[in-house]
C-alpha positions in Angstrom: 75.9 74.9 18.9 73.6 77.9 19.0 74.4 80.8 21.3 73.0 80.3 24.8 69.8 82.1 25.6 70.2 82.7 29.4 67.0 82.2 31.3 65.5 85.2 33.0 65.1 85.2 36.8 62.2 83.3 38.3 59.2 84.6 36.3 55.9 85.8 37.7 52.7 83.9 37.1 49.1 84.9 37.0 46.1 82.6 37.4 45.0 80.8 34.3 42.2 82.2 32.2 41.2 85.8 31.5 41.9 88.5 34.1 39.1 89.2 36.5 38.3 92.6 38.1 40.7 95.3 39.2 39.6 97.7 36.4 39.7 100.7 38.6 43.3 99.9 39.7 44.4 99.2 36.1 43.0 102.6 35.1 44.8 104.4 37.9 48.1 102.6 37.2 47.9 103.6 33.5 47.1 107.2 34.4 50.1 107.2 36.8 52.5 106.4 33.9 51.8 109.7 32.1 51.2 111.8 35.1 53.9 114.5 35.7 56.5 113.5 38.3 58.3 115.6 40.9 61.2 116.2 38.5 58.9 117.4 35.7 57.1 119.8 38.1 60.4 121.3 39.2 61.5 121.8 35.6 64.2 119.1 35.7 64.6 116.2 33.2 63.4 112.9 34.6 66.6 111.0 35.6 65.0 107.5 35.7 62.2 105.5 34.4 58.8 105.8 36.1 58.3 103.4 39.0 54.8 102.0 39.8 54.2 100.0 43.0 51.5 97.4 43.4 51.3 96.7 47.2 49.3 94.0 48.8 49.5 90.8 50.9 50.4 87.5 49.3 47.3 86.1 47.8 45.7 89.4 47.0 46.3 89.0 43.3 49.1 91.6 43.2 51.2 89.5 40.8 48.2 88.9 38.5 47.5 92.6 38.4 51.1 93.3 37.5 51.1 90.7 34.7 47.8 92.1 33.3 49.2 95.6 33.3 52.4 94.3 31.5 50.2 92.5 29.0 48.2 95.6 28.2 51.3 97.8 27.9 53.5 95.3 26.0 52.9 97.1 22.7 54.2 100.4 24.1 57.5 98.8 25.0 59.0 97.3 21.8 62.2 96.1 23.5 60.2 93.7 25.6 59.1 92.8 29.1 61.7 91.6 31.7 60.6 89.8 34.8 62.3 89.0 38.0 61.1 87.5 41.3 63.0 89.1 44.2 62.0 86.7 46.9 62.9 83.0 46.7 60.7 80.0 47.4 62.2 79.8 50.9 61.0 83.4 51.7 64.5 84.8 51.6 65.4 87.9 49.5 67.2 87.0 46.3 70.7 88.6 46.1 70.7 91.6 43.8 73.8 90.2 42.1 71.9 87.1 41.0 68.9 89.1 39.8 71.1 91.5 37.8 73.1 88.6 36.3 69.9 86.9 35.1 68.4 90.1 33.7 71.6 90.8 31.7 71.3 87.2 30.4 67.7 87.9 29.3 68.9 91.0 27.5 71.6 88.9 25.7 74.2 91.3 27.2 77.7 90.2 28.3 77.7 88.7 31.8 81.2 88.8 33.3 81.9 85.8 35.5 82.5 86.7 39.1 81.6 90.3 38.7 80.6 92.1 41.9 77.1 93.5 42.5 77.9 97.1 41.7 79.6 96.1 38.4 76.5 94.0 37.4 74.0 96.6 38.2 76.0 99.2 36.3 76.2 96.8 33.4 72.4 96.4 33.6 71.8 100.1 33.5 74.2 100.4 30.6 72.4 97.6 28.7 69.0 99.3 29.2 70.2 102.7 28.0 68.5 103.6 24.7 65.9 100.8 25.2 62.2 101.0 25.9 61.7 98.1 28.3 59.0 97.3 30.9 60.7 95.8 34.0 58.4 93.7 36.3 60.0 93.1 39.8 57.8 90.7 41.7 57.7 90.2 45.5 60.3 92.8 46.5 61.2 92.6 50.1 62.2 96.3 50.3 63.6 99.3 48.5 67.1 98.0 48.9 66.3 95.3 46.3 64.5 97.6 43.8 66.7 100.7 43.8 69.9 99.2 42.4 67.9 97.7 39.5 66.2 100.9 38.4 67.2 101.9 34.8 68.6 105.4 34.1 66.7 105.4 30.8 63.5 107.6 31.2 61.7 105.6 28.5 61.7 102.5 30.7 58.9 101.6 33.1 59.3 99.6 36.3 56.4 97.8 37.9 57.3 96.6 41.4 55.2 94.3 43.5 55.7 94.3 47.2 53.9 93.7 50.5 54.2 97.3 51.6 55.7 100.7 50.7 59.1 101.0 49.1 60.4 103.8 51.3 63.6 105.2 49.7 62.6 104.8 46.0 62.0 108.4 44.8 58.7 109.4 43.0 57.2 105.9 43.3 53.4 105.6 42.5 51.8 103.2 44.9 48.6 101.2 44.3 47.4 99.3 47.4 45.2 96.2 46.9 42.5 94.9 49.1 40.0 92.2 48.2 38.2 91.9 44.9 34.8 93.5 44.6 31.9 91.0 45.0 31.0 90.6 41.3 34.6 90.0 40.3 35.2 87.6 43.2 32.0 85.6 42.3 33.2 85.4 38.7 36.6 84.1 39.8 34.9 81.5 42.0 32.6 80.5 39.2 35.5 79.9 36.9 36.9 77.2 39.1 33.7 75.7 40.6 31.5 75.9 37.5 28.5 78.2 36.9 25.6 76.1 38.0 26.0 76.0 41.8 27.1 79.7 41.9 24.2 80.9 39.8 21.7 78.8 41.9 22.8 80.3 45.2 24.2 83.9 44.7 23.7 84.7 48.4 25.9 81.8 49.5 28.4 82.7 46.9 28.6 86.2 48.4 29.0 84.7 51.8 32.0 82.6 50.6 33.5 85.8 49.1 33.1 87.5 52.5 34.7 84.5 54.3 37.6 84.7 51.9 38.0 88.4 52.3 37.8 88.8 48.5 41.4 87.4 48.2 41.8 85.8 44.8 44.2 83.0 46.0 41.7 81.9 48.7 38.8 82.0 46.2 40.8 79.8 43.7 41.4 77.2 46.4 37.7 77.2 47.5 36.7 77.0 43.8 39.0 74.0 43.4 37.5 72.3 46.4 34.0 72.7 45.0 35.1 71.4 41.6 36.5 68.3 43.2 33.2 67.8 45.1 30.4 68.2 42.6 27.8 67.0 45.2 28.6 69.8 47.7 26.8 73.1 47.6 28.1 76.6 48.0 26.3 76.7 51.4 28.3 73.7 52.5 31.6 75.4 51.7 30.7 78.6 53.4 29.7 76.7 56.6 32.9 74.6 56.5 35.0 77.8 56.2 33.3 79.3 59.3 33.9 76.0 61.2 37.6 75.8 60.5 39.7 76.1 63.7 41.8 79.2 64.4 45.1 77.2 64.4 46.5 74.2 62.6 49.5 72.8 60.8 49.1 75.5 58.1 49.0 78.4 60.5 52.3 80.0 59.3 53.6 83.2 60.9 50.3 85.1 60.7 48.0 82.4 62.0 45.3 80.3 60.4 42.7 83.0 60.9 43.9 84.5 57.6 41.4 83.8 54.9 44.1 82.3 52.7 45.2 79.9 55.4 41.7 78.8 56.1 41.0 78.2 52.4 44.3 76.3 52.1 43.5 74.1 55.0 40.0 73.4 53.5 41.7 72.3 50.2 44.4 70.3 51.9 42.0 68.3 54.1 40.1 67.2 51.0 43.2 65.7 49.3 43.9 62.0 49.1 46.7 61.1 51.5 49.2 60.5 48.8 48.5 63.8 47.1 48.5 65.6 50.5 52.0 64.2 51.3 53.3 65.1 47.9 52.0 68.6 48.2 53.8 69.4 51.4 56.9 67.7 50.2 57.0 70.1 47.3 58.1 72.7 49.9 61.5 71.1 49.2 61.4 71.7 45.5 64.3 74.0 44.5 63.1 77.5 43.5 59.5 76.3 44.1 59.7 74.5 40.7 58.9 70.8 40.2 58.3 68.4 37.4 57.2 64.7 37.5 60.8 63.6 38.2 61.2 65.9 41.1 57.8 65.0 42.6 58.4 61.3 42.0 61.8 61.4 43.8 60.4 63.5 46.7 57.4 61.2 47.4 59.2 58.0 46.4 56.4 57.0 44.0 56.2 56.1 40.3 56.6 58.7 37.6 53.1 58.3 36.3 51.6 58.6 39.8 53.5 61.8 40.4 52.4 63.3 37.1 48.8 62.5 37.8 49.0 64.0 41.3 50.6 67.2 39.9 47.8 67.6 37.4 45.2 67.1 40.1 46.8 69.6 42.4 46.9 72.1 39.6 43.2 71.6 38.9 42.5 72.3 42.5 44.4 75.6 42.4 47.2 74.4 44.7 49.9 74.6 42.0 50.5 76.7 38.9 51.3 75.0 35.6 54.2 76.4 33.6 54.5 75.6 29.9 58.2 75.1 29.0 59.7 77.3 26.4 61.0 75.8 23.1 59.5 73.3 20.8 55.9 72.6 21.8 55.6 69.2 23.6 59.4 68.7 23.6 59.7 69.1 27.3 57.4 67.8 30.1 55.6 70.6 32.0 56.9 72.2 35.1 54.7 73.2 38.1 55.3 76.1 40.5 54.3 76.3 44.1 52.4 79.7 44.4 54.5 82.1 46.4 51.5 82.9 48.7 51.4 79.2 49.7 55.1 78.6 50.2 55.1 79.6 53.9 52.0 77.5 54.6 53.5 74.4 52.9 56.8 74.8 54.8 54.9 74.9 58.2 52.9 71.9 57.1 56.0 70.0 56.1 57.7 70.5 59.5 54.4 69.4 61.3 53.7 66.3 59.2 57.2 64.9 58.4 60.0 63.7 60.7 63.4 65.3 60.1 64.8 61.9 58.9 62.0 61.6 56.3 62.6 65.2 55.1 66.3 64.5 54.7 65.6 61.2 52.9 63.2 62.9 50.5 65.8 65.6 49.7 68.5 62.9 49.1 66.2 61.1 46.7 65.5 64.3 44.8 69.3 65.1 44.6 70.2 61.6 43.5 67.6 61.7 40.7 68.9 65.1 39.6 72.5 63.9 39.5 71.4 61.0 37.2 69.5 63.3 34.9 72.6 65.5 34.6 74.8 62.5 33.8 72.4 61.5 31.1 72.3 65.1 29.8 76.0 65.3 29.6 76.2 61.8 27.9 74.0 63.1 25.2 76.9 65.1 23.9 79.1 62.0 23.6 76.8 59.6 21.8 79.4 58.8 19.2 81.3 56.9 21.8 80.2 53.3 22.0 81.0 53.0 25.7 78.8 56.1 26.4 76.0 54.7 24.3 76.1 51.5 26.4 75.9 53.5 29.6 72.9 55.5 28.2 71.1 52.2 27.3 71.5 51.0 30.9 69.6 54.1 32.2 65.8 53.9 32.8 64.0 55.1 29.7 62.5 58.3 31.4 66.0 59.5 32.2 67.3 59.3 28.6 67.4 62.1 26.1 66.7 61.3 22.4 69.3 63.8 21.1 71.8 66.4 22.1 69.4 69.4 21.3 66.7 67.8 23.5 69.2 67.5 26.4 70.4 71.1 25.9 66.8 72.3 25.9 66.1 70.5 29.1 69.2 71.9 30.7 68.4 75.5 29.9 64.7 75.1 30.8 65.6 73.5 34.2 68.7 75.7 34.9 67.1 78.0 37.5 65.9 75.0 39.5 69.2 73.1 39.1 71.2 76.0 40.3 68.9 76.5 43.2 69.2 72.8 44.1 72.9 73.1 44.2 72.8 76.1 46.4 70.3 74.6 48.8 72.2 71.3 49.0 75.5 73.1 49.9 73.8 75.4 52.4 72.0 72.5 54.1 75.3 70.9 55.0 73.9 67.5 55.9 74.3 65.9 52.4 77.7 67.1 51.4 78.6 64.0 49.3 75.5 64.4 47.3 76.0 68.1 47.1 79.5 67.7 45.6 78.2 65.1 43.1 75.4 67.4 42.1 77.7 70.4 41.6 80.2 68.3 39.7 77.5 66.9 37.4 76.0 70.3 36.7 79.4 71.8 36.0 80.2 69.1 33.5 76.8 69.3 31.8 77.0 73.1 31.4 80.5 72.9 30.0 79.6 70.1 27.6 76.5 71.8 26.2 77.4 75.5 26.4 81.2 75.6 26.3 83.4 77.0 29.0 83.0 80.6 27.8 79.2 80.8 27.7 78.9 78.8 30.9 81.5 80.8 32.9 79.0 83.0 34.9 77.2 79.9 36.2 80.4 78.0 36.7 81.8 80.7 38.9 79.0 80.3 41.3 79.3 76.5 41.2 83.0 76.6 42.0 82.3 78.8 44.9 79.8 76.2 46.2 82.5 73.5 45.9 84.9 75.8 47.8 82.3 76.2 50.6 81.9 72.4 50.9 85.7 71.8 50.8 86.3 74.3 53.6 83.5 72.9 55.7 84.6 69.3 55.3 88.4 70.1 55.5 89.2 68.7 52.1 92.4 70.5 51.0 92.7 68.9 47.5 89.1 69.9 46.5 89.7 73.3 48.0 92.8 73.7 45.8 90.9 72.7 42.7 88.0 75.1 43.4 90.4 78.0 44.1 92.3 77.2 40.9 89.1 77.2 38.8 87.9 80.5 40.4 91.3 82.0 39.9 91.2 81.1 36.2 87.8 82.7 35.8 89.0 85.8 37.7 92.0 86.0 35.4 89.8 85.6 32.3 87.6 88.4 33.6 90.6 90.8 34.0 90.7 90.6 37.8 94.4 89.6 37.9 95.1 90.7 41.5 92.1 88.7 42.8 93.3 85.7 40.7 96.8 85.9 42.1 95.4 85.7 45.7 93.3 82.7 44.7 96.3 80.9 43.2 98.4 81.6 46.4 95.6 80.1 48.5 95.4 77.1 46.1 99.1 76.5 46.4 98.9 76.4 50.2 96.0 73.9 50.0 97.7 71.8 47.4 100.8 71.5 49.5 98.7 70.7 52.5 97.1 67.9 50.4 100.5 66.7 49.2 99.3 66.6 45.6 102.2 67.4 43.1 99.9 68.0 40.1 97.8 70.7 42.0 101.0 72.2 43.4 102.7 72.6 40.0 99.4 73.8 38.5 99.2 76.5 41.2 102.9 77.5 40.8 102.4 77.9 37.0 99.2 79.9 37.5 101.0 82.3 40.0 103.6 82.8 37.3 101.0 83.5 34.7 99.3 86.1 37.0 102.7 87.9 37.5 103.3 87.7 33.8 99.9 89.4 33.2 100.9 92.1 35.7 104.1 92.7 33.8 106.4 91.4 36.6 108.7 89.4 34.4 111.2 88.5 37.1 108.6 87.0 39.5 106.8 85.3 36.6 110.1 83.6 35.6 110.8 82.6 39.2 107.4 80.9 39.6 107.5 79.2 36.2 110.9 77.8 37.1 109.6 76.4 40.4 106.8 74.7 38.5 109.2 73.4 35.9 111.5 71.8 38.5 108.5 69.9 39.9 107.5 68.7 36.4 111.1 67.6 35.7 111.2 65.4 38.7 108.0 63.7 37.5 109.1 63.3 33.9 106.0 65.1 32.5 107.4 66.0 29.1 104.5 67.9 27.6 104.3 70.1 30.7 108.0 70.6 30.5 107.7 71.8 26.9 105.0 74.2 27.8 106.8 75.7 30.8 110.1 76.1 28.8 108.0 78.1 26.3 106.5 80.3 29.0 109.9 80.9 30.5 111.2 81.8 27.0 108.3 84.3 26.6 108.8 86.2 29.9 112.6 86.3 29.4 112.0 87.7 25.9 109.6 90.3 27.3 112.3 91.3 29.8 114.9 91.6 27.0 117.0 88.7 28.4 117.8 87.2 25.0 120.3 84.6 26.2 117.9 83.1 28.7 115.0 83.3 26.3 117.0 81.5 23.5 118.0 78.8 26.0 114.4 78.3 27.1 113.0 78.1 23.5 115.7 75.7 22.4 114.8 73.5 25.4 111.2 73.7 24.5 112.0 72.6 20.9 114.0 69.7 22.3 111.1 68.6 24.5 108.7 68.8 21.6 111.1 66.7 19.5 111.2 64.0 22.1 107.4 64.1 22.1 107.5 63.7 18.3 105.4 66.9 18.1 106.7 68.4 14.8 104.2 71.4 15.0 105.2 72.2 18.6 108.9 72.0 17.6 108.3 74.3 14.7 106.6 76.9 16.9 109.4 76.8 19.5 112.1 77.1 16.8 110.2 80.0 15.2 110.2 81.8 18.6 113.9 81.0 19.0 114.6 82.6 15.5 112.6 85.7 16.6 114.7 86.0 19.7 117.9 85.7 17.7 116.6 88.4 15.3 115.9 90.7 18.2 119.3 90.0 19.6 120.9 91.1 16.3 122.1 87.6 15.3 120.4 87.5 11.9 122.5 84.7 10.3 121.7 82.4 13.2 118.1 83.5 13.0 118.1 82.5 9.3 119.4 79.0 10.0 116.9 78.5 12.9 114.1 79.8 10.8 114.8 77.3 8.0 114.8 74.5 10.6 111.4 75.8 11.9 110.0 75.8 8.3 111.2 72.3 7.7 109.6 71.0 10.9 106.3 72.8 9.9 106.5 71.2 6.4 107.0 67.7 8.0 104.0 68.4 10.3 101.8 69.0 7.3 100.6 72.3 8.8 100.3 74.8 5.9 99.5 77.8 8.0 102.4 77.2 10.3 104.7 76.7 7.4 103.4 79.9 5.8 104.1 81.8 9.1 107.7 80.4 9.2 108.2 81.5 5.6 107.0 85.0 6.2 109.3 85.3 9.2 112.2 84.0 7.0 111.3 86.6 4.4 111.7 89.4 6.9 115.0 88.0 8.0 116.3 87.7 4.4 115.2 91.3 3.8 117.4 92.5 6.6 120.3 90.4 5.2 119.8 92.1 1.8 118.5 89.0 -0.1 115.3 90.5 -1.6 114.9 87.8 -4.3 114.9 84.9 -1.8 112.6 86.9 0.5 110.1 87.4 -2.3 110.2 83.7 -3.1 109.3 82.8 0.4 106.5 85.3 0.5 105.0 83.9 -2.7 105.2 80.4 -1.3 103.5 81.6 2.0 100.7 83.2 0.1 100.1 80.1 -2.0 100.0 78.0 1.2 97.5 80.4 2.8 95.4 80.5 -0.3 95.2 76.7 -0.4 94.3 76.7 3.3 91.5 79.2 2.7 90.1 77.1 -0.2 
């Protein structure tokens, strides 16, 4: 499996086609990059990269301007352009932790699972040191989101997009946007509506620009309306805009008197009923992203009908098409709800749909996503005939032709899938579906990426499971989530936090009366104490877990726990107890007919005897371990046993026999290498 390329945060999008207007603003922004800052004027070295701010209302073309600036400057920043959207589709600020994690993934830098915000932002700054990167931060809610992400590297450039000033960010260079100038606005209108009608009536075109306030998003919607109505004139659309009421379902917080809201209502009224309903249902699309499957599930229509509607809405300027990364044509396209329309669509959804219909649409979407994730995971097990039969029973659009195709789909859709899981858990009304979705996504990520590469995302998913389990008072699910989180904390070096998770898991497992989860928690507490170097407590907790396993006759677990007890007693220098435990482990492996496990346990027993000064007994036990390894057919294990025997024989003064064992070990290792 190829290394995972973590997707960047929600990217920013500009309207299709060449950039229009804003040449004065572009010139000023480029001049601000090289202009001396406050630190330079005071004689100090610049401590951070330059920060440019593009401020404007949603729909003013602020993101398009930032993208055009990034395109023009890309050659000056050889380490690439990183993009992050700091406001979600629901209008809520994206947590800095999530943004920093995604940016680290885009840089292919290590992303520790469960790390706190300050650790992640520090790791991001360290990853950017020595690099020349352009960082585009779109739709920032305030300085508190931008400041922690600013690189310390002076050669980096930050372009922030926001509604207003970023008070608190030092030496920021603002560029405030109004409407487009009339020639550029007319050119943008012409691109969508076609040149004929605009050229024939330039006065009416200027009137439309005035009604739209020169806002690019409003002009795009009006142009789409004209393109869908070839018999209507520019005069007609100007008149219709003036006649629109001051209120309406799309009013939003700032009222329908806004030019963008008026243009949106004009475009929405002209839609066929089925497309209009699909459009406002897309307010439920996770992260504002939808494909044909998402749209089909939300509207309850056929896949082909949903795809046609999405293409039509894109042509009208109501959606933005997003070409998926990877092999061309391998994945169906995704569509994004423009950020400036998200609030209007949300208001329209609440006005047009009953709460029961909204919940049903969300349930259909989650159910479809769960089925896609099951199919995605099954693509990793196609060698199993039973799995192949299950795949054949799925509808053809839900199947993946190969494992690489399924993995490509998973990575391309991962931002939307993670957002769907978060929204489902936060909603609280579809907890059963939310649990199924999180479980399916966890298994798909683990199957395709492996537990190590998927750990950062798995940590967040286990936290979601924990939230649902607490809300629904499900102690067994709560214990499982706490154990998984504790394991990830322990793997990340946060042993005290892991120990607390394990203690909470033990309490929940006992409350549920589940012996497996209880013994698992007991063993994990022992492992945490062992990691902390508290051998006595580690042995005590391991012994409690072993007692529970002994009552259930779980032989493999008994063998493992005897080994763990032997290890901690050895660390504590308690040779008699360690020897007893390793011999018990070897006996358990013998009953399991596990020759390799028996050889390892006997080898550890020989090591303990050697450390206790009982070399003759260590020699006999080592020979027994070597014989078990030989019967197991494990050459490397036999070689290790022979090398340990050679050391023991050296101490006993039998150098010839020691040399013979070393030669045999090297021959075994050489054969293994070839």
